[in-house]
N, C-alpha and C positions, 0 to 999 in steps of 0.2 A: 504494499499500500504505500504509494508515495504521492502523486499528483491528483489522484481521482476525487478526492473528498472535497476539492477545493471549489467544485463547480455547482452552482445552484440557483435557479430563477425562474416561476411559471407564467401565464398568459393573461390577457385582458379582457375582461367583461364588466361594462357599466352595470352596477348593482340595480336591484328593484328601486324604482322611483327616482332614478336618475335619469336626466335628459340628455340624449346623445346629441353631439353637434350635427347640425342638419347637412344632408347630403343630397345629391340629385339620385332619381331612381335608377338611372343607369349611367355610370362613370365610364367615360370613353377609356380603352385600354391603355392609350399612350399617357392619360393623366394617371391613372392607376399605377403604371410602371414608375412614373415620375415621383409619386408619393412614397412607393416603397423604397425607390433609391434614396429619397431624402431621408426617410427613417434610418436606413443603413449608414449614411453619411453622418447624421446626428449621433449614432451609436458609437461609430468609430472615434468620435471626438470626445465621448465622455465613457471613463471607465465602468462588475458585479460580483457576489462571492459566497463561500462556505467551507468547510474543511474536510484526506488521505494524502498522497503526495501529489500525483497529477492524474486522479482518476476521474472524477466526474459529478458529483449531486449538484447540477446547475439549473434545476428548475425554479421558477418564480412564483410562489404562491400567490403574492400581490396581483400578478399578471392574470393567473387562472382564475381568480374569483372577484376580481375587479379592484380598480384604485377607487374606493368609495370617497364621496363627500359627505356623506351622511354622519352628523355627530352621534357619538355613543360607542358601545363596546362591540368588538368582534373577536370570537374564538376561533382558534384552528387547530386541528390536530392531524399530523402527517406522518405517514409509515414509509420509509424509504428502504429498499433492499438492493444490495449491491455486492456482487460475488466477484472478487478479483482472483481469477482462476487461469489467467494467461500471462505467462512470462514472455515480456516483450522488451525490445532494444530498438531505438530510433522509430521507424515507421513499421518494423516488422516483428515477427515473432523471434523468440530467443530460445536457446537449449541451455541445460545446465552446463554442458562443455564450454560453450561460449563464456558463460559466466565465470568459470575458473580459470580457462586457458586465454581468454582475452579479456580481462577484468576492467571495469570503468577505471579503476585507479591502479595503473601497473605497479606502483611501489608496495602495494599489498600482496603481491605473489599469489594472488587467488582472489575469491570473491564469495558473498554469501549466496546460496541457492534458495531463494524462497519458493514455498510450495502453493500456498492458497491463504486468502484473508476473506472472510465472509462478514460483512457489515450490515447492521440494522441500525436505523435511526428513527426513533420515536420522539417527535418534535411537538411541543406544546407552544403555539403562538397566542399572546394576549395583546390586542391592540385597543387603542382609545383614540377617537377623533374628537378634537375639541370643538373644531368647526370646519368648514369646507376647506380651509387653508392649512390647518397645522394638525398634525397626528404623531402619535408615538407608539411603538410596538417593542414587545419583549419576546424574545425567542429562547425556550428552554429546551434543549436537546437530551434525550437519554440514549446513551451510546451501549450498543452491543457488538462485540468484535471477537471473533476466532480466528486467531493466525497461526499458521504452520509454517516450518522452516526446516530445510535440511542443514542449516548453520553455515557458518565459514568454513571453507574447503581450499585447500592449498593445491597448486599446480604439481603435477598434471593431473587433469580430470580422470576418473575411474568410476565405472558404474556402481560401484560399493558404497560412493558418497551420497546416491539417491536411494539406497536401501531402506525399508520401512524401519529399522531400527536407528536411523539417522534423523528421524523427524522428531522435532520438538514443537509442543504446542503451548499457547497462552491464550487465556480469555479475558477480555475487557468487559466490564458490565458496571455502568454507573452514569453519573451526570456528566454531561460534557461542557463545552464553555459556552455561557450565557451571551446572547447579544441583546443589546437595547439600542433602537435605532429611531431617530425622529425624522419627519419628513414635512415639507412645505410645498405646497401645490397652488399657490395664489398668484402664479405669474400672468396666467391667461384667463379670460372670463369662464372658459368651460372647465377649468381647473384639470386640465389633461397634460400639463407638464409639471414634473415634480422634481425636487433634488432631496437627497437622503443624507443624514449624517449620525454616527453613532460609534459605539465601542462595543468590542467582544472583550469580555472579562475572563480572567483565569481560574474559573470556577471547578473546571474538570481535573481529574487526577492526572498529574505530570511527573516527569522526572527520567533518570536513566543511570547508567553506570559507567563510571569513568575507566580509562584503560589499566588502572592499579586495582579494578574490582570493587571500587567504592560506590555505594548507592547513594544518590543526590536527589532531593525532591521525594516524592511518594509514588514511586513507579509500580505498575504491575509487572510480576515476574512469571517467566515460564513456570509451568507446573508439571511438565511431563517431558520426556527425552533427554538427550544428552545435555541440553542447555537449562535443565530444571533447577530452580533457584536464581538464574541470572535474570537480569531486568530486560523486558521487552523494549525494542527500539523506542526512543523518545518519540518519533514522528508517528509511532501507533498507539501512543496512551491517548486517553479519553480526552486529555486537554493538552494544550502547548505550553501552560505556564506564563503566557504573555498576555500583555494587554495590548488589542490592537485598535487602530483608528480605521473606521469605515465611511467612505463617502460614495455617493452614487446619484444617478439620475435616471429618469424615465418619462416616456411621451407616449401617448396612444392615441389614436384617430380613426374615425370610421373612414373607410376609403371607398365604399359603395353601399347600397341598401342593405347588403347582407354580409359585407365583411367589415371586420375591425384589425387593424395592425398596431403592433406597438414595438418599442425598443426599449431596453433597460440596460445599463451597466453599473459597475460597481468596482472600487479598488479597495484592497485591504492590506495594512502594513503594520508590523509590530512597532510601538514606540515604547514599550517598557517590558522588561522581562524578569522572571523570579530565578531563573538559571543563567546567573552572569558571572560566576566564579571562574578564574583561571583553570582551564582543564576540564571544567565541568559546565561550560557555557551552552546556550542553545537559542536560536532566533529562527521562527518558521520564515519560509520565503515569502516576499510580497507576492500578491497574486491579483490579476485584473480579469474579469468576466464580462462578456457581452450576449445578451439575448434578444433575438427578433422574432416575432410571432405573428400569426395570421388566425383570426377566429372566424368562423362561419356561423353567422347570427340569425339564419332564416327561421330557426325553430325556438320558440321562447324558453323551453323547458331543458333542452340538451344542445350543447354546442360543441361540435368538433373543433379541435385547435391542432395547430403545427407550430413547433418552436424550432429553432436553430440556436444551439447553446455553445459558445467558445469560451475557452479558459487558457490563460497564461499563467504560470507559475514559475518563479524564480527559485534558486536551489536554496535549501535551508544552510544555515551558518551556524558555526560553532564546533568545539570538541565533541559534543554529543550528536551531531547532526551527521547524516549519511550523505553529505554534498553531493557526490558524484551521481546519485540516483534520486534525486528529488526535485527536479525541473522538467518542464516540457510544455507542449501546447497541444490541447485536444479540442475536438469539436463534436457535438452530438445533433442528431436529427431526433425530434422528440415529438411523436403524435400522441394525442391525448383527447379527452373528452371532459367536460363538466356537465352536471345535470342539478336542476333545481328540484329539490326534494319538497320544499315547502317555499313559502314567501321569504323566509330567514335562512333557510338551510341549503347549503350547497355541498355536492361531493364530486371529486375529480380523480382521474387517473390517468397516468402518463407511463410511457415506455420511452427510454433514452437508447439510441443505438449510435454507437461511434461511428463516425464517416471520416474523421481525420485525426491522426495521433502522431506526435513526434516526441518520444521521451528520451530524456538524457539518462545514459547509463542503463541499467536493467531494472524494471519495474514489473509488478504484478499489475494486471489491467483486466476490467470486466468486458464481458461480450455483450452485456446489456444492464441496464439499471431500471427498476420500477418503482413507482411512486404512487401511494393512494392517499386522499386527504379528504377530510371533512370541515366545512367552515359554517360557523353560526354567528348570525348578526344579531346583537341582543337589543 
C-alpha cells in the first residue's frame, strides 16, 4: 500500500429544493464541448485528497450527493473496499524476482516483496451549513487493514523467498485521521463555485521502528510470520502522525436539460509532525487530486454518473519512510449511481477502475475499488 489511499472525490447533484441554473432545452454539441473543456481547464488550475501510498480512494461525496445551499445538518456514512493485490512498477506489473534483483534502492542489495493489502474504510461525515455561503464538515474514518508481506529479501532471488512460511501478517483496526473542512460558496449568485480549507488531525494510531529496532510512536506490529513483533510500515498505520493543511475548490453547472457537469480539486500537505526526531522522523508526501464528472438527470429518483479521478502523490520523507516506493500518478474511471430513497435520504454506489498508473518503485495496487454510501439531510 503506497499511493492508492490518497485519492477520493464523488459527483454533483443539486439537492431537493434547490433551483438549478436555467439552461436551454437543447444545448448545441459545440457549446456542450466548450463547457466541458472549460471545466477541465478550471480543474487543472486548482488542486483534491484522502489517504495508502499511490492507490486510490478518490471519490467525492459532496459531488455525489450535491453541494447544498440549504442551512442545517447532513450526515453521511460511506464504506469503501480496496484490495491491493497486484504488485506493480512504473506502468506495468512486477515480479518478486524484479523486486529483489532490480531493487528501487540499489544500495539495499535487495527489496521487500509485499503480498497483499486489503483495506476497508468506514467513514462518518457530519456537515453543517450555516447559510447558502458558509459550511463546515467533519470526516471520521474507521480503518480496517490486513497486510501480508514476504519481507525484505536479499539478492539473488530464489523461489523459496516467496514460500508460505515466509509470509508475515499484520492487522490494523481503529480510528484514522480526522478531517475538519470549511467551505465558502458565495462567489456566484447560484452558489455553484466554492473553495475549501481545512486540516487533517493526527488522531489515528501512528509510528514505526528505527534501524536499531527501537519502536517510536504507537505502531501496530506484525502478529504472525518471521516478522512477528516488528512494527508495521509507518505508511501502513491507521494514521500518519502529522497535521496536514487542506485546500480545494469545486464548480458545477448544468450543461443541458438532462446533464450536469462538475470539477473539484484538492491539495494536501503536512505542516506539523509528531515523528520528527533524528533517525525516527516521518513526513507523508504532498498530494494533489482532481475529479471531473457528468450526471444524467433525466430521472428524478435515480441518477447515473461518471467520474474521472486523478491523483499525484509525492514521495514520503524521513528515516521511517519507504521513499523509493511511495510516489506516483494514477487515474480512475468511476461509474456510479445515486438514488433518492426519500425526500431527505440518498444512497449511492461507485466502482473505480484504474485507467492509468505510473508508480515509483514497487507498490501493491488494486484492480478495482468499490464505494457504498448513505446520506441523510436533517
